[in-house]
C-alpha positions in Angstrom: -0.3 -0.4 -0.1 0.8 3.6 -0.8 2.2 5.8 2.0 -0.2 8.5 2.7 1.1 12.1 3.1 -1.2 15.0 4.5 1.1 18.3 4.3 -1.2 21.2 6.5 -0.3 24.4 4.4 -0.9 25.7 0.7 1.2 28.3 0.4 4.7 27.8 -1.5 6.5 25.6 0.8 3.1 23.3 1.4 2.8 22.9 -2.7 6.0 22.5 -3.4 6.4 19.4 -0.8 3.5 18.0 -1.8 4.3 18.2 -5.3 7.9 16.1 -4.8 6.2 14.0 -2.3 3.6 12.8 -5.0 7.1 12.8 -7.6 7.9 10.2 -5.5 5.3 7.8 -5.2 3.4 9.3 -2.2 -0.6 9.6 -2.0 -0.4 13.1 -1.2 -2.8 15.8 0.2 -2.9 19.5 1.0 -5.3 21.4 3.7 -5.3 24.7 3.2 -7.9 26.6 5.2 -8.6 29.9 3.4 -10.5 29.8 -0.3 -8.1 29.8 -2.3 -4.1 28.8 -2.3 -1.1 30.9 -1.4 -3.3 33.8 0.6 -0.9 34.5 3.6 2.6 35.0 3.7 3.4 33.3 0.0 1.7 36.7 -1.6 2.3 39.0 0.7 6.1 39.6 0.4 8.8 41.2 -2.0 8.6 38.5 -4.7 12.0 38.5 -4.9 14.5 35.6 -5.7 17.4 36.4 -3.9 21.0 35.4 -3.9 22.1 34.1 -0.7 24.3 37.2 0.4 22.7 37.6 3.7 23.0 34.5 5.7 25.1 32.7 8.4 27.4 30.4 6.3 26.4 27.3 8.8 22.8 27.4 8.2 20.4 26.0 6.2 19.2 29.3 4.7 22.3 30.3 3.3 22.3 26.7 1.5 18.9 26.6 0.7 18.9 30.0 -0.6 22.1 29.7 -3.3 20.8 26.3 -4.5 17.2 27.3 -4.6 17.9 29.7 -6.7 18.8 28.1 -9.3 16.0 25.7 -9.4 13.5 28.1 -8.5 14.8 30.1 -12.1 15.0 26.5 -13.9 11.5 25.6 -12.6 10.1 28.8 -13.9 11.4 29.0 -17.2 10.4 24.9 -17.7 6.8 26.3 -16.7 6.5 29.5 -18.3 6.3 31.8 -14.9 7.2 35.2 -15.5 10.3 36.0 -13.8 13.5 38.6 -14.2 17.5 38.6 -13.7 17.0 42.7 -12.7 20.1 42.6 -10.1 20.6 44.4 -7.1 22.6 46.7 -5.5 23.0 47.3 -1.9 23.4 50.8 -1.2 25.6 52.3 1.5 25.7 55.8 3.0 29.0 57.3 5.0 30.2 55.2 7.4 28.4 51.9 6.1 30.7 50.9 3.8 32.0 48.1 6.3 28.9 46.7 6.4 29.0 45.7 2.4 32.8 44.7 2.9 31.2 41.7 5.7 28.5 41.1 3.5 30.6 41.1 -0.1 32.9 38.5 1.7 29.9 36.6 3.6 27.8 36.1 0.1 31.2 34.7 -1.2 31.6 31.7 1.6 28.2 31.5 1.0 29.5 30.4 -2.9 27.7 33.6 -4.6 31.1 33.8 -6.2 29.5 37.0 -8.7 29.1 39.6 -6.2 31.0 43.2 -6.9 31.6 45.8 -5.0 30.9 49.4 -6.8 32.6 52.6 -6.3 30.0 55.9 -6.1 30.3 56.6 -9.9 29.9 53.1 -10.8 26.6 52.8 -8.7 25.5 56.0 -10.3 26.5 54.8 -14.2 24.0 52.4 -13.5 21.9 54.2 -11.6 22.1 57.8 -12.4 19.1 58.7 -9.8 20.8 56.7 -6.7 22.8 58.4 -4.5 25.0 56.2 -2.3 28.5 56.3 -0.9 29.1 52.8 -2.0 27.2 49.8 -3.4 27.3 45.9 -3.5 25.9 44.4 -7.2 24.5 41.4 -6.6 23.7 40.2 -10.5 22.1 36.9 -10.2 19.1 38.7 -7.8 15.5 38.5 -9.4 12.0 38.8 -9.6 8.8 36.6 -9.5 5.5 36.8 -10.3 4.8 34.9 -6.7 1.0 34.3 -8.0 1.8 32.3 -11.1 4.6 30.3 -9.5 1.6 29.1 -7.2 -0.5 28.8 -9.8 2.0 26.7 -11.3 3.0 24.3 -8.6 -0.6 23.7 -7.9 -1.2 22.7 -11.4 1.8 20.5 -11.8 1.2 18.6 -8.1 -2.5 18.1 -9.2 -1.0 16.7 -12.3 0.3 14.4 -10.4 -2.3 13.4 -8.3 -2.4 15.8 -5.6 -5.7 16.3 -3.6 -5.7 20.0 -2.3 -8.4 20.4 0.2 -9.6 24.2 0.9 -11.4 25.9 3.4 -10.0 22.7 5.5 -8.5 23.3 9.2 -6.9 20.9 11.1 -8.4 20.7 14.6 -6.6 17.9 16.3 -4.6 14.5 15.2 -4.9 11.3 16.8 -2.1 8.9 16.7 -2.5 5.3 15.8 0.0 2.4 15.6 0.6 3.0 12.3 -0.8 6.1 11.1 -2.2 9.5 12.3 -5.4 10.5 12.1 -6.0 14.4 11.1 -9.2 15.6 12.4 -10.4 18.5 9.5 -13.0 21.0 9.7 -14.6 21.8 6.4 -17.7 23.9 5.3 -19.1 22.9 8.5 -18.7 19.6 8.3 -15.9 17.3 10.6 -14.2 14.1 9.2 -11.0 12.1 9.6 -8.0 11.7 6.7 -5.9 9.4 7.7 -2.1 9.5 6.5 1.2 7.9 7.8 3.0 11.2 7.0 2.2 14.4 8.2 3.8 17.6 7.4 3.3 20.9 9.1 3.6 24.3 6.4 1.0 26.8 8.3 3.3 29.4 7.9 1.7 31.9 10.5 0.2 29.3 12.5 2.7 26.7 12.7 3.9 27.1 16.2 0.0 26.5 17.2 -0.1 23.8 15.4 3.1 22.1 16.4 1.8 20.9 19.6 -1.5 19.1 18.2 1.5 16.5 16.8 4.1 16.6 18.7 2.8 16.7 22.8 6.1 16.0 23.8 7.4 19.2 22.5 6.4 23.1 24.2 5.0 25.5 22.0 7.4 27.7 20.5 7.6 31.3 21.5 6.2 33.0 17.7 6.2 36.8 17.1 5.1 38.3 13.9 7.0 40.6 12.0 4.0 43.3 10.0 5.8 44.8 7.2 3.9 47.5 5.2 4.5 48.6 1.2 4.1 51.6 -0.3 4.0 52.0 -4.0 5.4 54.3 -7.2 1.9 56.0 -8.4 1.5 55.0 -12.1 2.1 58.8 -13.0 5.3 58.8 -12.1 8.4 57.1 -13.7 10.0 54.5 -12.2 13.6 55.9 -11.3 15.8 52.6 -11.5 16.0 49.6 -13.3 17.5 47.6 -10.6 16.5 46.4 -7.0 17.4 48.7 -4.9 18.0 47.8 -1.1 19.7 49.9 2.0 22.0 47.7 4.2 20.3 45.7 6.2 18.9 46.3 9.7 17.5 44.6 12.5 14.7 42.3 11.6 15.0 42.9 8.3 16.2 44.2 5.0 15.4 47.9 5.3 12.9 49.9 3.3 13.9 48.7 -0.7 12.9 49.6 -4.0 11.5 46.3 -5.8 10.1 46.3 -9.2 6.9 43.9 -10.3 6.4 41.9 -13.7 4.4 44.2 -14.1 7.0 47.4 -14.2 5.3 48.9 -11.2 7.7 49.6 -8.1 7.1 49.2 -4.3 9.0 50.4 -0.9 9.2 48.6 1.9 8.9 46.4 3.8 9.4 48.2 7.5 9.3 45.9 10.9 6.8 46.2 13.2 6.1 43.9 15.7 2.3 42.8 16.2 0.2 40.7 18.5 -2.4 39.8 15.6 -2.8 39.2 11.7 -3.9 42.7 10.5 -3.2 43.3 6.6 -4.2 46.7 6.7 -2.0 48.7 5.8 -1.3 52.7 7.9 -1.2 55.5 5.5 0.5 57.1 8.5 3.5 55.6 8.0 4.4 57.4 4.6 6.7 60.6 5.8 9.0 57.9 7.6 9.0 55.5 4.5 9.9 59.2 2.4 12.2 59.8 4.8 14.2 56.6 4.6 13.9 56.4 0.6 15.4 59.9 0.1 18.6 58.7 1.9 19.1 56.6 -1.6 16.3 58.1 -3.9 16.8 62.1 -3.1 14.2 62.7 -5.7 10.9 60.7 -3.9 8.5 63.3 -2.6 5.2 62.3 -0.4 3.1 63.0 -3.5 4.6 60.1 -5.6 3.6 56.8 -3.1 0.7 55.6 -1.8 -0.2 53.0 0.4 -0.1 49.5 -1.1 -0.5 46.2 1.0 1.1 44.4 3.9 2.6 41.0 5.1 3.6 39.6 8.2 6.4 37.4 8.8 6.9 34.6 11.4 9.7 34.8 14.1 10.6 31.8 15.9 12.5 33.4 19.5 14.4 31.1 21.8 14.2 30.5 25.0 16.4 33.7 26.0 13.7 36.2 23.4 17.0 36.2 21.0 15.1 35.7 17.9 16.0 32.0 16.0 17.3 33.5 12.5 17.4 30.2 10.3 14.7 27.9 9.6 13.6 25.9 11.9 12.5 22.4 10.7 11.7 19.5 13.0 10.7 15.6 13.1 8.5 14.4 16.2 9.8 12.4 18.5 9.7 8.4 18.0 8.7 8.9 14.5 10.0 5.4 12.5 13.0 6.3 11.2 12.0 4.7 7.8 8.5 6.0 7.2 10.3 9.7 6.6 13.9 10.7 5.7 14.0 14.6 5.4 17.3 16.4 4.5 18.2 19.7 3.5 18.0 20.1 -0.3 16.3 22.3 -2.6 14.5 20.4 -5.2 11.8 22.3 -7.6 
């Protein structure tokens, strides 16, 4: 009998896992609590394909970002998902050039070998409206249509036999000798799904689901980081051809300029720790956004921007209260190792 896998969460991670599991022969189900796939973290972000510059070389983020970047570009090319390797400039003000040097060395250590340091004149030759003291150029950074990506993953997953159930919420998990009985609420009905394997890919609420499938583990402390985006009004010409990032700041990468596949531009996100999920942008933040954007684009004016959307990033904290900077991937204690082998790799 084929092994059955249930994946909770229909974002880009859950869909990718389900697709690959089905290709490898598992009978696979995806449970998505919303009416459509990818309505939360997967669609409320900068839609940037990162090169792997920022992360410590010893962690999963560095390894998976570098390998995953190329795997993602290949998948997009093979499945007609719009993307563009537009490149990125990380820009330093006076007194910040040492930070760029550290980023360069870290990127090279992670295997991002195409990075290049630019002088002020070289940077402004590439982007005439840019104001900076120095810049780090990452040519392999790109942008993607995240909605098209999730649509392609969904189509390919279903083509390989994955069943995707929407409006389906996991309520409880019970363990038998050789399977897990997952209680699912869907459109007013409650029913059980049997699974040999279960993957928690629920994003923002993953720590809340954790104790259901491993009662021996304490609930992970969770913080939510809300990020607001402002877009450039359609009447204002887009000033840059590449992504423009300031040096990173605590909790994020700074208010940066990103481009979309439709040719529009937006700025963000900021970092605001919140205790509830709220996707309403705060128009009052515009003044602070303009002040920070003017550091690398002096010509911007408050009238050039309008509120766009918000995203929320899950932030796991450690026992000492410090943020856990890497991915947190765990296998349930006492789970039969022969049933499920997990290895850090990038395969799309």
